[in-house]
C-alpha positions as CSV (number, residue, x, y, z in Angstrom):
1,X,0.0,0.0,0.0
2,X,2.8,2.4,1.0
3,X,4.4,2.4,-2.4
4,X,1.2,2.1,-4.5
5,X,-0.6,4.9,-6.3
6,X,-3.3,5.5,-3.8
7,X,-3.6,8.7,-1.7
8,X,-2.3,8.4,1.9
9,X,-3.9,10.2,4.9
10,X,-3.2,9.9,8.6
11,X,-6.1,10.6,11.0
12,X,-5.1,11.1,14.6
13,X,-7.4,9.9,17.4
14,X,-7.3,12.5,20.1
15,X,-8.5,11.7,23.6
16,X,-8.1,14.2,26.5
17,X,-6.0,16.5,24.3
18,X,-3.4,13.7,23.5
19,X,-2.9,11.6,20.5
20,X,-4.1,8.1,21.5
21,X,-3.6,6.5,18.0
22,X,-3.2,7.3,14.4
23,X,-5.4,5.7,11.7
24,X,-3.5,5.3,8.4
25,X,-5.7,5.2,5.3
26,X,-4.9,4.7,1.6
27,X,-7.7,5.8,-0.8
28,X,-7.8,5.2,-4.5
29,X,-7.7,8.2,-6.7
30,X,-10.9,7.1,-8.5
31,X,-13.6,4.6,-7.6
32,X,-14.6,2.6,-10.7
33,X,-17.6,1.1,-8.8
34,X,-16.4,-2.5,-9.5
35,X,-15.7,-3.6,-5.9
36,X,-11.9,-3.4,-6.3
37,X,-9.2,-1.0,-7.4
38,X,-5.7,-1.5,-8.6
39,X,-3.0,-0.4,-6.1
40,X,-0.3,-0.2,-8.8
41,X,2.1,-2.3,-10.8
42,X,5.0,-4.0,-9.0
43,X,7.5,-2.1,-11.2
44,X,5.9,1.2,-10.2
45,X,5.9,0.2,-6.5
46,X,9.5,-0.8,-6.7
47,X,10.4,2.6,-8.4
48,X,8.7,4.4,-5.5
49,X,10.5,2.2,-2.9
50,X,13.8,2.9,-4.6
51,X,13.2,6.7,-4.6
52,X,12.2,6.6,-0.9
53,X,15.2,4.5,0.1
54,X,17.7,6.6,-1.8
55,X,16.5,10.1,-0.7
56,X,16.6,12.0,2.6
57,X,14.0,14.7,2.9
58,X,13.7,14.9,-0.9
59,X,17.4,15.2,-1.6
60,X,19.4,12.4,-3.2
61,X,21.3,10.6,-0.4
62,X,22.7,7.5,-2.1
63,X,22.8,5.9,-5.5
64,X,23.0,2.2,-4.7
65,X,20.9,-0.2,-2.6
66,X,21.8,-3.8,-1.6
67,X,18.6,-5.6,-2.8
68,X,17.9,-9.3,-3.1
69,X,16.2,-9.9,-6.5
70,X,12.5,-10.7,-6.1
71,X,12.2,-9.5,-2.6
72,X,9.4,-7.0,-3.3
73,X,7.3,-9.7,-5.0
74,X,7.5,-11.9,-2.0
75,X,6.2,-9.4,0.6
76,X,2.8,-11.0,0.5
77,X,2.6,-14.8,0.9
78,X,1.2,-16.7,-2.1
79,X,-1.5,-18.2,0.1
80,X,-2.6,-14.8,1.6
81,X,-6.4,-14.6,2.0
82,X,-8.2,-12.1,4.2
83,X,-11.6,-10.5,4.3
84,X,-10.3,-7.3,5.6
85,X,-7.9,-6.7,2.7
86,X,-8.7,-9.0,-0.1
87,X,-6.0,-8.9,-2.8
88,X,-6.0,-10.0,-6.4
89,X,-2.7,-10.8,-8.0
90,X,-2.1,-10.5,-11.7
91,X,0.8,-12.2,-13.5
92,X,1.7,-10.6,-16.8
93,X,3.4,-12.8,-19.4
94,X,4.3,-12.0,-23.0
95,X,1.8,-13.4,-25.5
96,X,2.7,-16.4,-27.6
97,X,4.5,-15.7,-30.8
98,X,2.4,-15.4,-33.9
99,X,3.4,-17.5,-37.0
100,X,6.0,-15.6,-38.9
101,X,7.1,-13.4,-35.9
102,X,10.1,-14.1,-33.7
103,X,9.4,-15.3,-30.2
104,X,11.0,-13.3,-27.4
105,X,13.3,-16.3,-26.6
106,X,14.4,-16.3,-30.3
107,X,15.6,-12.6,-30.0
108,X,18.1,-13.3,-27.1
């Protein structure tokens, strides 16, 4: 959620003039009235993560990060299933080659 494209808002719960808790909310930019909304693509979320991890108060702080390949895609277990935050996962694959066109593997 943090690196997705939804708008973030923090709502403090104040009791007796003190902050008792903070409710964090992420709200989609647009409601398509379909019962779900896209948070963002994994590549877009990784890009935001990288920007966040390499900046300090909006200024560039470092150029490199030590990252294990695939770590972002493994943040949510494959068997995750909850009523509170139901998630759909989409896996994008290149289409099969059409006769007369080179397959992606053939180009490498």
